[in-house]
N, C-alpha and C positions, 0 to 999 in steps of 0.2 A: 285619346289612345288607349287601350286597357292591355294590362300585361297579363297574359294567361299561363306563364311560367312558374306556377306553384311548386315549390320543394316540399315532398313529405318525406318524413323520417320512416324508414323501414321497421318492422314491428321486431326483429331481431335487436336492432339498435335501441329500441325502447325498453327492451326486456334486460338487455346488458346494463342500461343506464340505472334501471330499477336495482337490479342486483348489486351493482356497485354502490349505489345510494345506501341500500340497506347495509352492506357491508361497512361503509365509513359509518354508518349512524351507530352500529354496535361497536365498532372501534372507538368512537369519540366517546361514547357512554361507559367505557371502561373506567373503573375506578382510577388505575394508576395513570392512564392517559388524561382524565378529567383533572387530576392532580397536577400533571405536567401542564395542562392547557390554562391552570390558573396562575402560573407564575408571571412575573413582570416582563421576562424575556420574550415569552410567547405572546403576551398581549402586545409588546411592541413589534414583534415580527407580523404579527397578525394584521396591525395597522400599516406595515411597510411590506407588501408582498414582493416587490422586485428584490429587496434586500434579503428576504428570506429565499427566495429562488436563488440568488447569488451565493449565500452561504451553503444551500444545498448542493449546487453546481461545484462549487469550491471543494466541498467536503469529498465529494464522489470522485472529481478529478485528481484530488491528493491522495486518494487511497492507493492507486495503483503504483506510482513512485516510490512511496514509503514502502510500501510492501515488497517491492523489488529491492530497495535498497538494505531492509532488514532481512531479507532472504539471502542475499549476497553477504552481507556482514557475518550472518549466522554460519553459513557454509564456509567462509573464509576462516573464521575462527576455529570451527571444527576440524578443517583440513590441516591447518597450521599446527594445532595441538596434537592430533594424531602424528603427523609427520614429525613433529619434535621429539615425540615418544618413541617412534620407532627409530628414527636416526640417531638419537642421542645414545642409545644402547650399543649400536653398530659401529660407531667411531671410535678405533683404538686411540688411545693415547701414547703415542711413541716417545721414547727418551731422546733428549736433546744429542746425546753421543750418537745414537744410531743415526739420526737424521744428518749430523755433520760428515759423518765418514761415508754416506751413501749419496750424497748431493754433490754435484760439481757444478761450479759457477763458470759458465763460459765467458771468455774474454772478448768483448765486442769491440772495444777500442784498445789497441796494445798502445802501451805508453811509448811516447817519442823519445 
């Protein structure tokens, strides 16, 4: 029995593969990238592609929570600083005698 289901790759996909291949070649032969590719870490990760993928995914997934936390911390710090500056100038310091003469303490439980 002979199988006649031969899958052919469309021309557009081959052109896309060629353009991506040429972009990757130009990126790979950049002097800064070539210097990075000669490090011992890159050689190790090149020999262990699953670990390289895990490091890449971890880095990408950790970016969002860290960014949200840093944004929250910055906004909170700015809000507290502005609030302290604005409220510190508006709160009057009242003399103790004025407070004692105007406040009444209600007796909740009378002495028996």
